[in-house]
Kinemage of the C-alpha trace (Angstrom):
@kinemage 1
@onewidth
@group {chain A} dominant
@subgroup {mainchain}
@vectorlist {calphas} color= white
{ca unk a 1} P 66.392 97.721 108.805
{ca unk a 2} L 69.718 97.169 107.056
{ca unk a 3} L 70.721 95.907 103.608
{ca unk a 4} L 70.612 92.167 102.918
{ca unk a 5} L 74.172 92.295 101.504
{ca unk a 6} L 76.548 90.517 103.906
{ca unk a 7} L 79.655 92.435 102.842
{ca unk a 8} L 77.876 95.775 103.314
{ca unk a 9} L 76.636 94.754 106.773
{ca unk a 10} L 80.054 93.492 107.852
{ca unk a 11} L 81.627 96.739 106.662
{ca unk a 12} L 79.055 98.787 108.577
{ca unk a 13} L 79.457 96.907 111.862
{ca unk a 14} L 83.253 97.070 111.643
{ca unk a 15} L 83.258 100.824 110.937
{ca unk a 16} L 81.088 101.393 113.998
{ca unk a 17} L 83.193 99.012 116.092
{ca unk a 18} L 86.333 101.006 115.262
{ca unk a 19} L 84.680 104.233 116.342
{ca unk a 20} L 84.028 105.748 112.906
{ca unk a 21} L 81.417 108.470 113.448
{ca unk a 22} L 81.394 110.533 110.217
{ca unk a 23} L 80.803 109.574 106.579
{ca unk a 24} L 80.672 111.824 103.539
{ca unk a 25} L 78.377 110.152 101.019
{ca unk a 26} L 77.915 110.775 97.312
{ca unk a 27} L 74.813 109.915 95.230
{ca unk a 28} L 74.565 106.748 93.169
{ca unk a 29} L 72.616 103.517 92.833
{ca unk a 30} L 75.423 100.979 93.269
{ca unk a 31} L 76.515 102.480 96.582
{ca unk a 32} L 72.920 102.921 97.800
{ca unk a 33} L 73.054 99.816 100.078
{ca unk a 34} L 76.180 101.232 101.769
{ca unk a 35} L 74.725 104.732 102.101
{ca unk a 36} L 71.478 103.259 103.438
{ca unk a 37} L 73.363 101.335 106.159
{ca unk a 38} L 75.529 104.288 107.148
{ca unk a 39} L 72.462 106.497 107.393
{ca unk a 40} L 70.491 103.856 109.336
{ca unk a 41} L 73.094 103.309 112.035
{ca unk a 42} L 72.577 105.810 114.860
{ca unk a 43} L 76.279 106.188 115.624
{ca unk a 44} L 77.286 107.450 112.159
{ca unk a 45} L 76.550 110.971 110.937
{ca unk a 46} L 76.184 111.157 107.135
{ca unk a 47} L 77.041 114.305 105.154
{ca unk a 48} L 75.792 114.453 101.557
{ca unk a 49} L 78.121 115.979 98.919
{ca unk a 50} L 77.310 115.449 95.236
{ca unk a 51} L 80.724 116.083 93.647
{ca unk a 52} L 83.150 113.284 94.578
{ca unk a 53} L 86.155 115.590 94.135
{ca unk a 54} L 84.732 117.944 96.734
{ca unk a 55} L 83.349 115.166 98.934
{ca unk a 56} L 86.760 113.624 99.560
{ca unk a 57} L 88.148 117.001 100.659
{ca unk a 58} L 85.114 117.429 102.942
{ca unk a 59} L 86.190 114.162 104.525
{ca unk a 60} L 89.724 115.514 104.953
{ca unk a 61} L 88.284 118.539 106.763
{ca unk a 62} L 86.325 116.232 109.067
{ca unk a 63} L 89.495 114.200 109.719
{ca unk a 64} L 91.324 117.351 110.747
{ca unk a 65} L 88.481 118.600 112.940
{ca unk a 66} L 87.821 115.309 114.725
{ca unk a 67} L 91.367 113.882 114.708
{ca unk a 68} L 89.878 110.537 113.697
{ca unk a 69} L 89.229 108.443 110.561
{ca unk a 70} L 86.393 109.529 108.250
{ca unk a 71} L 84.665 107.661 105.413
{ca unk a 72} L 84.048 109.029 101.936
{ca unk a 73} L 81.631 106.723 100.089
{ca unk a 74} L 81.296 106.808 96.282
{ca unk a 75} L 79.452 104.766 93.712
{ca unk a 76} L 81.017 102.582 91.011
{ca unk a 77} L 83.025 103.454 87.911
{ca unk a 78} L 84.632 106.841 87.265
{ca unk a 79} L 83.281 108.196 90.555
{ca unk a 80} L 86.182 106.518 92.323
{ca unk a 81} L 88.806 108.304 90.248
{ca unk a 82} L 87.487 111.697 91.304
{ca unk a 83} L 88.669 111.195 94.889
{ca unk a 84} L 92.317 110.773 93.806
{ca unk a 85} L 93.464 114.373 94.472
{ca unk a 86} L 92.146 114.251 98.039
{ca unk a 87} L 93.660 110.793 98.604
{ca unk a 88} L 97.075 112.084 97.567
{ca unk a 89} L 96.636 115.043 99.903
{ca unk a 90} L 95.656 112.701 102.736
{ca unk a 91} L 98.720 110.578 102.048
{ca unk a 92} L 101.092 113.502 102.445
{ca unk a 93} L 99.209 114.905 105.437
{ca unk a 94} L 99.121 111.437 107.066
{ca unk a 95} L 95.343 111.512 107.471
{ca unk a 96} L 93.198 108.368 108.038
{ca unk a 97} L 90.823 108.877 105.105
{ca unk a 98} L 88.755 105.740 104.403
{ca unk a 99} L 87.653 105.552 100.776
{ca unk a 100} L 84.689 103.190 100.356
{ca unk a 101} L 83.722 102.503 96.752
{ca unk a 102} L 80.809 100.410 95.534
{ca unk a 103} L 81.611 98.198 92.561
{ca unk a 104} L 79.900 96.002 90.004
{ca unk a 105} L 80.213 92.243 90.275
{ca unk a 106} L 83.650 91.244 88.916
{ca unk a 107} L 82.239 89.129 86.083
{ca unk a 108} L 80.867 92.283 84.433
{ca unk a 109} L 84.096 94.282 84.464
{ca unk a 110} L 85.419 94.763 80.941
{ca unk a 111} L 82.141 93.612 79.354
{ca unk a 112} L 80.927 97.062 78.205
{ca unk a 113} L 78.498 97.219 81.082
{ca unk a 114} L 77.788 100.709 82.401
{ca unk a 115} L 80.013 102.213 85.097
{ca unk a 116} L 82.344 99.225 85.214
{ca unk a 117} L 86.124 99.470 85.367
{ca unk a 118} L 88.910 97.772 87.370
{ca unk a 119} L 88.501 99.539 90.723
{ca unk a 120} L 90.515 97.338 93.057
{ca unk a 121} L 94.021 98.795 93.261
{ca unk a 122} L 93.097 101.945 91.339
{ca unk a 123} L 94.477 104.081 94.205
{ca unk a 124} L 97.265 101.649 95.094
{ca unk a 125} L 100.133 104.146 94.885
{ca unk a 126} L 98.463 106.591 97.223
{ca unk a 127} L 96.939 104.452 99.978
{ca unk a 128} L 98.560 102.374 102.689
{ca unk a 129} L 96.254 99.427 102.118
{ca unk a 130} L 93.659 98.473 99.530
{ca unk a 131} L 91.173 95.594 99.569
{ca unk a 132} L 88.210 94.372 97.553
{ca unk a 133} L 85.617 92.555 99.623
{ca unk a 134} L 84.032 89.267 98.574
{ca unk a 135} L 80.279 88.776 98.440
{ca unk a 136} L 80.298 86.027 101.083
{ca unk a 137} L 78.054 82.983 101.091
{ca unk a 138} L 79.524 80.970 104.012
{ca unk a 139} L 81.234 81.511 107.364
{ca unk a 140} L 84.774 81.296 105.993
{ca unk a 141} L 84.037 83.932 103.372
{ca unk a 142} L 82.408 86.131 106.039
{ca unk a 143} L 85.553 85.777 108.171
{ca unk a 144} L 87.631 86.713 105.110
{ca unk a 145} L 85.455 89.754 104.436
{ca unk a 146} L 85.735 90.879 108.074
{ca unk a 147} L 89.479 90.294 108.043
{ca unk a 148} L 89.946 92.487 104.955
{ca unk a 149} L 87.988 95.326 106.555
{ca unk a 150} L 90.029 94.931 109.751
{ca unk a 151} L 93.273 95.104 107.782
{ca unk a 152} L 92.289 98.480 106.353
{ca unk a 153} L 90.922 99.925 109.588
{ca unk a 154} L 94.080 98.920 111.470
{ca unk a 155} L 96.331 100.227 108.672
{ca unk a 156} L 94.721 103.677 108.493
{ca unk a 157} L 95.565 104.334 112.167
{ca unk a 158} L 99.101 102.930 112.256
{ca unk a 159} L 101.901 105.391 112.823
{ca unk a 160} L 100.875 108.900 111.803
{ca unk a 161} L 97.832 107.677 109.872
{ca unk a 162} L 97.248 107.144 106.153
{ca unk a 163} L 94.407 106.771 103.630
{ca unk a 164} L 93.033 103.315 102.772
{ca unk a 165} L 90.639 101.993 100.132
{ca unk a 166} L 87.824 99.457 100.646
{ca unk a 167} L 86.175 98.351 97.390
{ca unk a 168} L 82.763 96.693 97.770
{ca unk a 169} L 81.362 94.637 94.855
{ca unk a 170} L 77.551 94.494 95.088
{ca unk a 171} L 75.431 92.305 92.826
{ca unk a 172} L 71.862 93.104 91.912
{ca unk a 173} L 69.208 93.319 93.285
{ca unk a 174} L 70.479 96.291 95.246
{ca unk a 175} L 67.564 97.555 97.276
{ca unk a 176} L 66.584 94.830 99.707
{ca unk a 177} L 66.630 96.307 103.217
{ca unk a 178} L 65.321 93.428 105.302
{ca unk a 179} L 68.030 92.671 107.897
{ca unk a 180} L 66.985 93.819 111.350
{ca unk a 181} L 70.342 93.821 113.164
{ca unk a 182} L 74.023 93.843 112.316
{ca unk a 183} L 76.444 91.189 113.512
{ca unk a 184} L 78.714 92.164 116.372
{ca unk a 185} L 81.898 93.915 115.280
{ca unk a 186} L 85.181 92.077 115.706
{ca unk a 187} L 87.711 94.808 116.430
{ca unk a 188} L 91.438 94.051 116.255
{ca unk a 189} L 93.488 96.122 118.677
{ca unk a 190} L 96.784 97.468 117.313
{ca unk a 191} L 99.538 98.248 119.814
{ca unk a 192} L 102.191 100.688 118.651
{ca unk a 193} L 105.882 99.719 118.895
{ca unk a 194} L 107.172 99.286 122.417
{ca unk a 195} L 107.013 96.878 125.326
{ca unk a 196} L 106.039 99.295 128.065
{ca unk a 197} L 103.493 97.826 130.441
{ca unk a 198} L 100.911 100.422 129.426
{ca unk a 199} L 101.186 99.450 125.775
{ca unk a 200} L 100.537 95.763 126.267
{ca unk a 201} L 98.360 96.036 129.357
{ca unk a 202} L 95.231 94.701 127.657
{ca unk a 203} L 97.070 91.683 126.291
{ca unk a 204} L 98.644 90.957 129.672
{ca unk a 205} L 95.295 91.205 131.475
{ca unk a 206} L 93.750 88.697 129.087
{ca unk a 207} L 96.731 86.367 129.430
{ca unk a 208} L 96.798 86.515 133.226
{ca unk a 209} L 93.064 85.933 133.539
{ca unk a 210} L 92.938 83.066 131.008
{ca unk a 211} L 92.204 79.583 132.307
{ca unk a 212} L 93.648 77.799 129.268
{ca unk a 213} L 96.477 79.951 127.839
{ca unk a 214} L 98.708 78.742 124.994
{ca unk a 215} L 101.854 80.144 123.389
{ca unk a 216} L 102.537 79.133 119.774
{ca unk a 217} L 106.073 79.814 118.521
{ca unk a 218} L 106.435 79.812 114.746
{ca unk a 219} L 109.509 79.826 112.537
{ca unk a 220} L 112.152 82.176 113.916
{ca unk a 221} L 115.355 82.069 111.855
{ca unk a 222} L 116.317 85.690 112.476
{ca unk a 223} L 114.477 86.314 115.730
{ca unk a 224} L 116.794 85.422 118.588
{ca unk a 225} L 114.284 84.130 121.105
{ca unk a 226} L 115.622 83.411 124.571
{ca unk a 227} L 115.328 79.702 125.271
{ca unk a 228} L 115.353 80.306 129.015
{ca unk a 229} L 112.311 82.613 128.747
{ca unk a 230} L 110.403 80.003 126.761
{ca unk a 231} L 111.304 77.243 129.200
{ca unk a 232} L 110.135 79.372 132.114
{ca unk a 233} L 106.844 80.108 130.362
{ca unk a 234} L 106.355 76.399 129.602
{ca unk a 235} L 106.044 75.853 133.362
{ca unk a 236} L 103.146 78.326 133.505
{ca unk a 237} L 101.287 77.796 130.221
{ca unk a 238} L 101.107 75.414 127.282
{ca unk a 239} L 103.941 76.150 124.830
{ca unk a 240} L 103.685 74.741 121.323
{ca unk a 241} L 106.616 74.938 118.925
{ca unk a 242} L 108.391 73.101 116.154
{ca unk a 243} L 112.108 72.683 115.406
{ca unk a 244} L 111.904 75.722 113.095
{ca unk a 245} L 111.413 78.004 116.102
{ca unk a 246} L 114.392 78.273 118.446
{ca unk a 247} L 118.028 77.256 118.689
{ca unk a 248} L 117.370 74.589 121.319
{ca unk a 249} L 114.380 72.331 120.826
{ca unk a 250} L 112.604 70.525 123.636
{ca unk a 251} L 110.703 68.094 121.475
{ca unk a 252} L 107.056 68.877 120.842
{ca unk a 253} L 105.538 66.549 118.200
{ca unk a 254} L 102.510 68.783 117.893
{ca unk a 255} L 101.219 67.379 114.604
{ca unk a 256} L 100.974 63.934 116.194
{ca unk a 257} L 99.471 65.333 119.401
{ca unk a 258} L 96.693 67.264 117.694
{ca unk a 259} L 95.903 64.263 115.520
{ca unk a 260} L 95.540 62.161 118.679
{ca unk a 261} L 93.048 64.426 120.464
{ca unk a 262} L 90.806 64.714 117.397
{ca unk a 263} L 89.468 68.173 118.236
{ca unk a 264} L 88.536 67.489 121.882
{ca unk a 265} L 87.328 70.768 123.390
{ca unk a 266} L 89.103 70.179 126.725
{ca unk a 267} L 92.385 70.820 124.906
{ca unk a 268} L 91.250 74.075 123.284
{ca unk a 269} L 92.872 77.282 124.603
{ca unk a 270} L 90.847 80.316 125.635
{ca unk a 271} L 93.844 82.629 125.087
{ca unk a 272} L 96.425 82.257 122.332
{ca unk a 273} L 99.675 84.181 121.912
{ca unk a 274} L 101.342 83.623 118.536
{ca unk a 275} L 104.915 84.765 117.880
{ca unk a 276} L 107.235 84.042 114.976
{ca unk a 277} L 106.370 83.156 111.407
{ca unk a 278} L 104.969 80.025 109.765
{ca unk a 279} L 104.159 76.724 111.429
{ca unk a 280} L 104.331 73.415 109.577
{ca unk a 281} L 101.512 71.482 111.253
{ca unk a 282} L 98.281 71.683 109.278
{ca unk a 283} L 96.599 69.707 112.069
{ca unk a 284} L 97.458 72.449 114.550
{ca unk a 285} L 96.063 75.165 112.285
{ca unk a 286} L 92.788 73.326 111.811
{ca unk a 287} L 92.542 72.581 115.542
{ca unk a 288} L 93.079 76.194 116.611
{ca unk a 289} L 90.688 77.551 113.980
{ca unk a 290} L 87.924 75.554 115.651
{ca unk a 291} L 88.496 77.159 119.070
{ca unk a 292} L 85.411 79.345 119.309
{ca unk a 293} L 85.693 82.172 121.813
{ca unk a 294} L 89.489 82.082 121.931
{ca unk a 295} L 91.215 85.451 122.264
{ca unk a 296} L 94.328 85.608 120.058
{ca unk a 297} L 97.170 88.115 120.067
{ca unk a 298} L 100.105 88.116 117.673
{ca unk a 299} L 103.500 89.756 118.058
{ca unk a 300} L 105.784 90.729 115.194
{ca unk a 301} L 108.315 93.475 114.578
{ca unk a 302} L 106.483 94.840 111.525
{ca unk a 303} L 103.047 95.043 113.101
{ca unk a 304} L 101.813 92.868 110.225
{ca unk a 305} L 98.203 91.663 110.179
{ca unk a 306} L 98.167 87.831 110.274
{ca unk a 307} L 94.951 86.059 111.238
{ca unk a 308} L 96.247 82.513 110.782
{ca unk a 309} L 93.884 80.983 113.332
{ca unk a 310} L 90.867 83.248 112.557
{ca unk a 311} L 90.492 84.583 116.129
{ca unk a 312} L 92.750 87.636 116.011
{ca unk a 313} L 92.058 90.124 118.821
{ca unk a 314} L 95.199 92.213 118.875
{ca unk a 315} L 98.535 92.934 117.210
{ca unk a 316} L 101.626 94.022 119.120
{ca unk a 317} L 104.328 95.634 117.014
{ca unk a 318} L 107.475 94.589 118.858
{ca unk a 319} L 110.255 92.047 118.717
{ca unk a 320} L 108.842 88.747 120.012
{ca unk a 321} L 111.941 88.209 122.169
{ca unk a 322} L 111.202 91.429 124.070
{ca unk a 323} L 107.562 90.490 124.670
{ca unk a 324} L 108.409 86.951 125.788
{ca unk a 325} L 111.031 88.330 128.171
{ca unk a 326} L 108.476 90.750 129.616
{ca unk a 327} L 105.928 87.958 130.089
{ca unk a 328} L 108.544 85.639 131.616
{ca unk a 329} L 109.485 88.331 134.126
{ca unk a 330} L 105.826 88.543 135.114
{ca unk a 331} L 105.446 84.755 135.333
{ca unk a 332} L 105.300 84.804 139.128
{ca unk a 333} L 102.030 86.722 138.916
{ca unk a 334} L 100.370 84.011 136.820
{ca unk a 335} L 97.257 82.621 138.424
{ca unk a 336} L 97.912 79.164 139.873
{ca unk a 337} L 94.247 78.199 139.570
{ca unk a 338} L 93.432 74.510 139.390
{ca unk a 339} L 91.934 74.782 135.909
{ca unk a 340} L 95.047 76.470 134.514
{ca unk a 341} L 97.301 73.839 136.069
{ca unk a 342} L 95.017 71.030 134.933
{ca unk a 343} L 95.105 72.332 131.356
{ca unk a 344} L 98.904 72.539 131.437
{ca unk a 345} L 99.304 69.016 132.873
{ca unk a 346} L 96.874 67.580 130.331
{ca unk a 347} L 98.938 68.965 127.436
{ca unk a 348} L 102.248 67.967 129.036
{ca unk a 349} L 101.032 64.383 129.425
{ca unk a 350} L 99.786 64.312 125.831
{ca unk a 351} L 103.054 65.624 124.423
{ca unk a 352} L 105.109 63.261 126.573
{ca unk a 353} L 103.026 60.350 125.318
{ca unk a 354} L 103.778 61.428 121.752
{ca unk a 355} L 107.501 61.813 122.483
{ca unk a 356} L 107.565 58.330 123.976
{ca unk a 357} L 105.922 56.970 120.824
{ca unk a 358} L 108.461 58.720 118.610
{ca unk a 359} L 111.371 57.391 120.686
{ca unk a 360} L 110.117 53.822 121.003
{ca unk a 361} L 108.846 53.334 117.468
{ca unk a 362} L 111.099 50.953 115.545
{ca unk a 363} L 110.439 51.634 111.866
{ca unk a 364} L 110.983 49.229 109.059
{ca unk a 365} L 113.258 50.318 106.231
{ca unk a 366} L 111.661 53.534 104.930
{ca unk a 367} L 112.122 57.265 104.641
{ca unk a 368} L 111.005 57.511 108.274
{ca unk a 369} L 113.857 55.215 109.324
{ca unk a 370} L 116.304 57.271 107.262
{ca unk a 371} L 115.337 60.547 108.943
{ca unk a 372} L 115.168 59.052 112.445
{ca unk a 373} L 118.624 57.464 112.155
{ca unk a 374} L 120.031 60.612 110.542
{ca unk a 375} L 118.784 62.748 113.432
{ca unk a 376} L 120.182 60.306 115.983
{ca unk a 377} L 123.622 60.665 114.379
{ca unk a 378} L 123.308 64.459 114.164
{ca unk a 379} L 122.752 64.543 117.935
{ca unk a 380} L 126.253 63.070 118.383
{ca unk a 381} L 128.051 65.288 115.843
{ca unk a 382} L 130.655 67.283 117.726
{ca unk a 383} L 131.303 70.103 115.279
{ca unk a 384} L 129.399 73.189 114.053
{ca unk a 385} L 126.598 72.239 111.686
{ca unk a 386} L 123.226 73.302 110.325
{ca unk a 387} L 120.361 71.171 109.046
{ca unk a 388} L 118.072 72.255 106.206
{ca unk a 389} L 114.893 70.382 105.295
{ca unk a 390} L 112.979 70.546 102.050
{ca unk a 391} L 109.240 71.131 102.174
{ca unk a 392} L 106.437 68.560 102.203
{ca unk a 393} L 107.211 65.162 103.801
{ca unk a 394} L 110.846 65.970 104.533
{ca unk a 395} L 110.126 68.814 106.967
{ca unk a 396} L 107.253 66.881 108.564
{ca unk a 397} L 109.601 63.998 109.343
{ca unk a 398} L 112.226 66.441 110.555
{ca unk a 399} L 109.657 68.006 112.887
{ca unk a 400} L 109.086 64.595 114.483
{ca unk a 401} L 112.713 63.716 115.187
{ca unk a 402} L 114.907 66.853 115.284
{ca unk a 403} L 116.209 68.074 118.646
{ca unk a 404} L 117.815 71.172 117.147
{ca unk a 405} L 116.816 74.150 115.044
{ca unk a 406} L 116.082 73.306 111.430
{ca unk a 407} L 115.945 75.588 108.417
{ca unk a 408} L 113.179 75.289 105.846
{ca unk a 409} L 111.709 77.567 103.172
{ca unk a 410} L 108.332 77.942 104.884
{ca unk a 411} L 107.594 81.453 103.599
{ca unk a 412} L 105.396 80.062 100.826
{ca unk a 413} L 106.229 76.359 101.314
{ca unk a 414} L 107.252 75.876 97.684
{ca unk a 415} L 109.001 72.893 96.157
{ca unk a 416} L 111.690 75.085 94.650
{ca unk a 417} L 114.968 76.226 96.157
{ca unk a 418} L 115.440 74.005 99.207
{ca unk a 419} L 118.729 72.594 97.929
{ca unk a 420} L 119.874 75.955 96.607
{ca unk a 421} L 119.237 77.578 99.996
{ca unk a 422} L 121.339 74.928 101.739
{ca unk a 423} L 124.077 75.328 99.112
{ca unk a 424} L 124.136 79.084 99.594
{ca unk a 425} L 124.302 78.651 103.346
{ca unk a 426} L 127.242 76.244 103.004
{ca unk a 427} L 129.278 78.831 101.073
{ca unk a 428} L 129.276 81.219 104.036
{ca unk a 429} L 129.555 78.584 106.758
{ca unk a 430} L 132.611 76.916 108.219
{ca unk a 431} L 130.450 74.150 109.679
{ca unk a 432} L 128.710 71.349 107.856
{ca unk a 433} L 125.470 72.166 106.076
{ca unk a 434} L 123.107 69.207 105.762
{ca unk a 435} L 120.119 69.167 103.432
{ca unk a 436} L 117.397 66.519 103.773
{ca unk a 437} L 115.201 66.425 100.693
{ca unk a 438} L 112.690 64.314 98.842
{ca unk a 439} L 113.195 63.322 95.212
{ca unk a 440} L 110.820 65.820 93.547
{ca unk a 441} L 112.320 68.779 95.426
{ca unk a 442} L 115.825 67.556 94.641
{ca unk a 443} L 115.399 67.032 90.907
{ca unk a 444} L 113.470 70.275 90.580
{ca unk a 445} L 116.400 72.151 92.143
{ca unk a 446} L 119.342 69.989 91.029
{ca unk a 447} L 120.871 72.922 89.120
{ca unk a 448} L 122.028 74.122 92.545
{ca unk a 449} L 124.900 71.627 92.276
{ca unk a 450} L 126.354 73.294 89.160
{ca unk a 451} L 128.095 75.815 91.420
{ca unk a 452} L 131.775 74.830 91.403
{ca unk a 453} L 132.440 76.904 94.522
{ca unk a 454} L 130.694 74.288 96.646
{ca unk a 455} L 132.841 72.639 99.312
{ca unk a 456} L 133.010 69.398 101.226
{ca unk a 457} L 130.921 70.836 104.052
{ca unk a 458} L 127.733 70.381 101.979
{ca unk a 459} L 126.016 67.040 102.716
{ca unk a 460} L 122.739 65.995 101.065
{ca unk a 461} L 120.418 63.228 102.246
{ca unk a 462} L 118.165 62.472 99.277
{ca unk a 463} L 115.212 60.172 99.969
{ca unk a 464} L 113.964 58.795 96.674
{ca unk a 465} L 110.745 56.784 96.670
{ca unk a 466} L 109.954 57.541 93.054
{ca unk a 467} L 107.159 60.051 93.622
{ca unk a 468} L 105.917 62.925 95.785
{ca unk a 469} L 105.679 61.115 99.117
{ca unk a 470} L 103.112 63.367 100.734
{ca unk a 471} L 100.487 62.498 98.129
{ca unk a 472} L 100.309 59.011 99.575
{ca unk a 473} L 98.961 60.485 102.822
{ca unk a 474} L 96.159 62.612 101.378
{ca unk a 475} L 92.898 60.866 102.134
{ca unk a 476} L 90.674 60.453 99.110
{ca unk a 477} L 93.388 61.015 96.510
{ca unk a 478} L 93.906 57.248 96.256
{ca unk a 479} L 90.551 57.099 94.461
{ca unk a 480} L 91.848 59.128 91.544
{ca unk a 481} L 93.466 57.294 88.599
{ca unk a 482} L 95.536 60.424 88.063
{ca unk a 483} L 97.357 60.119 91.405
{ca unk a 484} L 100.428 58.130 90.395
{ca unk a 485} L 101.585 59.652 87.123
{ca unk a 486} L 99.972 63.070 87.091
{ca unk a 487} L 99.654 64.179 90.738
{ca unk a 488} L 102.418 62.282 92.533
{ca unk a 489} L 104.705 62.586 89.463
{ca unk a 490} L 106.025 59.027 89.754
{ca unk a 491} L 109.388 58.488 88.043
{ca unk a 492} L 112.447 56.242 87.822
{ca unk a 493} L 115.174 58.892 87.990
{ca unk a 494} L 118.192 58.775 90.285
{ca unk a 495} L 120.846 61.322 91.204
{ca unk a 496} L 123.958 59.438 90.060
{ca unk a 497} L 124.299 61.321 86.770
{ca unk a 498} L 123.740 64.701 88.426
{ca unk a 499} L 126.456 63.916 90.967
{ca unk a 500} L 128.902 62.647 88.325
{ca unk a 501} L 128.626 65.767 86.176
{ca unk a 502} L 129.083 68.056 89.186
{ca unk a 503} L 131.881 66.144 90.939
{ca unk a 504} L 129.706 65.274 93.949
{ca unk a 505} L 130.635 62.221 96.013
{ca unk a 506} L 127.726 59.837 95.478
{ca unk a 507} L 126.542 57.214 97.981
{ca unk a 508} L 123.509 54.932 97.860
{ca unk a 509} L 121.452 52.818 100.264
{ca unk a 510} L 118.705 50.327 99.477
{ca unk a 511} L 118.319 48.485 102.791
{ca unk a 512} L 118.751 49.067 106.530
{ca unk a 513} L 122.339 47.832 106.731
{ca unk a 514} L 123.493 50.027 103.844
{ca unk a 515} L 121.573 52.957 105.325
{ca unk a 516} L 123.359 52.829 108.674
{ca unk a 517} L 126.772 52.512 107.044
{ca unk a 518} L 126.247 55.275 104.483
{ca unk a 519} L 124.614 57.651 106.963
{ca unk a 520} L 127.731 57.493 109.149
{ca unk a 521} L 129.847 58.280 106.138
{ca unk a 522} L 127.593 61.199 105.199
{ca unk a 523} L 127.538 62.684 108.694
{ca unk a 524} L 131.079 61.984 109.921
{ca unk a 525} L 133.145 61.337 106.775
{ca unk a 526} L 135.748 63.796 105.497
{ca unk a 527} L 135.604 65.044 101.920
{ca unk a 528} L 136.895 67.964 99.870
{ca unk a 529} L 133.776 67.888 97.683
{ca unk a 530} L 130.056 67.849 98.545
{ca unk a 531} L 128.627 64.456 99.426
{ca unk a 532} L 125.183 63.046 98.583
{ca unk a 533} L 123.517 59.919 99.934
{ca unk a 534} L 120.553 58.690 97.895
{ca unk a 535} L 118.266 56.410 99.913
{ca unk a 536} L 115.858 54.367 97.794
{ca unk a 537} L 112.587 53.488 99.554
{ca unk a 538} L 109.150 52.172 98.650
{ca unk a 539} L 106.423 54.834 98.613
{ca unk a 540} L 103.697 52.514 99.945
{ca unk a 541} L 105.895 51.417 102.852
{ca unk a 542} L 106.713 55.065 103.533
{ca unk a 543} L 103.015 55.946 103.763
{ca unk a 544} L 102.282 52.980 106.025
{ca unk a 545} L 105.143 53.854 108.380
{ca unk a 546} L 104.025 57.468 108.638
{ca unk a 547} L 100.434 56.503 109.434
{ca unk a 548} L 101.629 54.048 112.091
{ca unk a 549} L 103.783 56.549 113.957
{ca unk a 550} L 101.058 59.199 113.831
{ca unk a 551} L 98.505 56.830 115.403
{ca unk a 552} L 98.900 57.542 119.120
C-alpha cells in the first residue's frame, strides 16, 4: 500500500516511469511518506544513510556506477542545506542527481514552526531546474504536479546531465498508507538536438500511424518556416495556424471554427505536432486540452518544456523548419487510409465554411468593419510594409481578416508596449509599419510617440470605443456593476492632444463614409511625419458584430 498523498504518489510513479532504480534516503518524519513509497515500489532500491551530507555523495557514487539518475531524499528544514556540497559537485561533474526534499505546508513557513524554512529555490544556483509540487485536489492540479516532475526529470538528463531539485510540501496527517496502486506514469520523451531519422523515429512512427493527425503552428517571427513545406503537409494532415505564424497566410479562422464545432469529438486529433510559440485562440487551447488520448509532440530550438495542451508526449530539440522539411519529404509515405482522409476533409470543409462567412459578412459600422476594410486595403498595397497588432480584441480581429504575417507581443500578451514595438520596428524599416490598436493599449503606451526620430512610415489605426473592448465579450461579466468603470476602464479620452504635442498627423472617422476615406489616406497617403487615424465606435455595437461573425 502507498501513501494517500497525491503529490507523493505522482512523484513515485514518474520516477519509476523514467527508469529511476536507486534512492538514497535519510531519516525524518516529514519525508516518511516519500521514503515509504520508494521502499514499497519493487523497482526502486533504497539505501539508508543518516547524514544528509554523506547521503548526497552516496547518490553521486551511485550515479557514477550506474550511469543513470539517482534520488537523494531528505526531510524538511535544515536537512536540505546539508546536500549543497554534493549538489555543487554534481553540477560540475554533470551528474543527474535528483534531490527530493519533503517540506512543511507553505502556510507554516516563517511562523516559528519547527523545521520550516523557504526550501523552494534554496539550491537554485546549483541545479538546472527546481520545482515545488502542489498538494493537488483536482485533475488540473494533478496534471500540474505531474508536469513539474516531468520538467525536472527531463532536465536532469539533457545534454551531459545536471542535478535538479524537487520540493514536496506534505500536510499532516503524514502516515496514511491506504492507496493500493499508483497511477500510470506519463513519461515525456526528450530528443537531443538533430533531425536524423533515428532521433525522431518514435515521433515519426506515431505521426504516420495516426488516423487523425494535426499540425499546430504558433507564432514564428524569427523562425523561417518554409511555406511550401506547410502547404504540402496541409494536403496530408490538418494544419492549424494563425497570421502570427508564417510569411504567407492561407486563411485559417481557427477561433471561429472551434467555436462552431463546440467540442465535437469527431474533430479531435489523436496525434498533435506543435511548432512555434504562442497561439492567440483560447478556443483552440480549450478544445485541444479536452482531447483525451491524444499524443502530442513539440519542436523548439531550445528543447524547452511546454505542455500547452496538457498531452505532452515528447520534445524534439531542433529548429521547427528542419523538422517540417523532414516530415514534408516523407509525406509520400503517409497512410492514405479513409479515416485519415475523412478527418482532413471534415476540417477543410469546416475552415472553408468559416472563411466564406468572414468574406461574405457585411458588418455595420464598428471596429470589425474598420479592421476588415483596413486589411482589404493592405492586400492591395504595392510597397514593403509590416503590420503590428496590439493584444486583446485587436489581434483577434486581425486573426480573422489578415492574409499576411502579423506581429504581436504574444510572449505574455500584455497591454503594454504594442505601439512602442511598432515604433521601434519603423525606425529600422524602409517600408511602412502599421500598428492596429485599441484605445486602452494606445493610451497606456502613448509615450512611444515622444520619440522625435519617428518617420512618416509609421501609421497607426486606433480604434476607440471608450473602453476595453474584449470585456464586452466575456460571458457573465455583464452581471457585475463593476464592469464599465472598474473592469472595462470606460473613458472619454481621444488621441488628438497626444498627436498635436508629438507632431503626428491626426485623422478621425465616426461613420462608414469617413472610415473608407480616412483609411485610404492612412494606407496610401504620403507624409513626412507619422500618421494616426482614430476610429470612434460604439462598444455595444462592436460586441454584437463580433458575436454575429463568430456564429457559424
